[in-house]
C-alpha positions in Angstrom: 120.3 -31.3 148.2 120.7 -30.1 144.7 117.1 -31.3 144.0 115.4 -29.1 146.6 117.1 -25.9 145.5 115.5 -25.9 142.0 112.1 -26.8 143.6 112.4 -23.8 146.0 113.4 -21.5 143.0 110.4 -22.9 141.1 108.1 -22.3 144.1 109.5 -18.7 144.5 109.0 -18.0 140.8 105.5 -19.4 140.9 104.6 -17.3 143.8 106.1 -14.2 142.2 104.2 -14.9 139.0 100.9 -15.3 140.9 101.5 -12.0 142.8 102.4 -10.3 139.5 99.2 -11.6 137.9 97.0 -10.4 140.9 98.6 -7.0 140.8 98.2 -6.7 137.1 94.5 -7.8 137.3 93.9 -5.3 140.1 95.5 -2.5 138.0 93.6 -3.4 134.9 90.3 -3.4 136.8 91.2 0.0 138.4 92.1 1.4 135.0 88.8 0.1 133.5 86.8 1.8 136.4 88.7 5.1 136.0 88.1 5.0 132.2 84.4 4.5 132.6 84.3 7.3 135.2 86.3 9.7 133.0 83.9 9.1 130.1 80.9 9.7 132.4 82.6 12.9 133.8 83.4 14.1 130.3 79.8 13.6 129.2 78.4 15.4 132.3 80.8 18.3 132.1 79.4 19.6 128.9 76.3 21.0 130.6 77.9 21.9 133.9 81.2 23.3 135.0 83.5 25.9 133.3 84.3 25.8 129.7 87.2 27.8 128.2 87.9 28.2 124.5 88.0 30.5 121.5 85.6 32.3 119.3 86.3 33.6 115.8 84.2 36.2 114.1 83.1 39.7 115.4 84.6 39.7 118.0 87.5 37.2 118.0 89.1 36.0 121.2 88.6 34.1 124.5 85.2 32.5 125.2 84.1 31.3 128.7 80.9 29.5 129.7 79.8 28.5 133.2 76.7 26.3 133.5 74.5 27.3 136.4 71.9 24.6 135.7 71.5 21.9 133.1 69.6 24.3 130.8 71.1 27.7 131.7 74.6 29.2 131.8 76.6 32.4 131.9 78.7 33.1 128.8 81.4 35.6 128.6 84.0 36.9 126.0 87.1 38.9 126.1 88.1 39.6 122.6 89.2 42.0 119.9 86.6 43.7 117.7 87.9 44.5 114.2 85.1 46.7 113.0 85.9 50.3 112.3 88.7 50.9 114.8 90.3 47.9 116.5 88.9 47.7 120.1 88.8 45.5 123.2 85.3 43.8 123.5 84.1 42.3 126.8 80.6 40.8 127.2 78.7 38.7 129.7 75.4 37.0 128.8 72.9 34.8 130.6 71.7 32.1 128.2 68.9 29.5 128.3 69.0 26.3 126.2 66.1 24.6 124.6 66.1 21.4 122.5 66.2 22.0 118.8 65.5 18.5 117.6 63.5 15.5 118.9 64.8 12.0 119.4 68.5 11.0 119.5 69.9 14.6 119.2 67.4 16.2 121.5 70.1 17.1 124.1 73.1 17.1 121.9 72.2 20.2 119.7 70.2 22.8 121.7 69.2 26.2 120.6 70.1 29.0 123.0 68.9 32.6 123.6 69.6 35.1 126.3 70.3 38.7 127.4 73.6 40.3 128.2 75.8 43.4 128.2 78.9 44.4 126.4 81.6 47.0 126.6 83.7 48.0 123.7 86.8 50.0 124.6 88.8 51.9 122.1 90.1 54.9 124.0 88.6 57.1 126.8 86.5 59.1 124.4 85.4 56.3 122.0 84.1 53.5 124.3 80.6 52.0 123.9 78.3 50.2 126.3 75.4 48.1 125.0 72.8 45.3 125.4 73.2 42.0 123.7 70.6 39.4 122.7 72.6 36.2 121.9 70.8 33.6 119.6 72.8 30.5 118.8 73.1 26.7 118.4 75.5 24.6 120.5 76.7 21.1 119.5 77.6 18.9 122.5 79.4 15.8 121.2 78.9 12.4 123.1 81.7 11.6 125.5 83.9 14.6 124.8 84.1 17.5 127.2 83.7 20.2 124.5 81.0 22.3 122.9 81.0 23.9 119.5 78.8 26.9 119.0 77.6 29.4 116.4 75.8 32.6 117.5 74.3 35.7 116.0 73.9 38.6 118.4 71.9 41.7 117.9 73.5 44.6 119.9 72.0 47.8 120.9 74.6 50.3 122.1 73.2 52.8 124.6 76.2 54.8 125.6 77.7 57.2 124.5 75.2 57.2 121.6 72.4 54.8 120.5 73.5 52.5 117.7 72.3 49.1 116.5 74.5 46.3 115.1 75.3 42.6 115.1 78.0 40.3 116.4 78.5 36.8 115.2 81.0 34.1 116.1 81.9 30.4 115.7 83.7 28.9 118.7 84.8 25.9 120.7 85.2 25.4 124.5 86.7 22.7 126.6 85.0 21.9 129.9 87.0 21.2 133.2 
């Protein structure tokens, strides 16, 4: 009788080890599939979905971008302008993207251009409304859901007076 007890314990341990190995293998396979899926989603999210980040320059603040197609998007900013008097700057642009390079970097570093509007609010008597023409470059790194951008934006203020100026910013956004 003492001989059968160790055999039974050995059999139980062997079955437990086999179950553990099967569970571990299944979990590792699932983890590998999810990892591949996450990398694919991260790559795809750079040119679709919503990106939120920051921009530094004139103005400095929050930057948003929502892709409507693989080559076009709506970009917005809610930021502080530090020229003359400090003011709240809000803009919304429609931008189109075109390849800047050929070959390997064709879709990774596009040039963009567009048309938009901005409102610069200081106080009730000193607010401005204008038209923006954003011109910029975006870098879309492989396998990372971010974009890094630099833009120069001619601005034509139309209200309350006509005035011409420029905005420029360097920024980064994370895509969800």
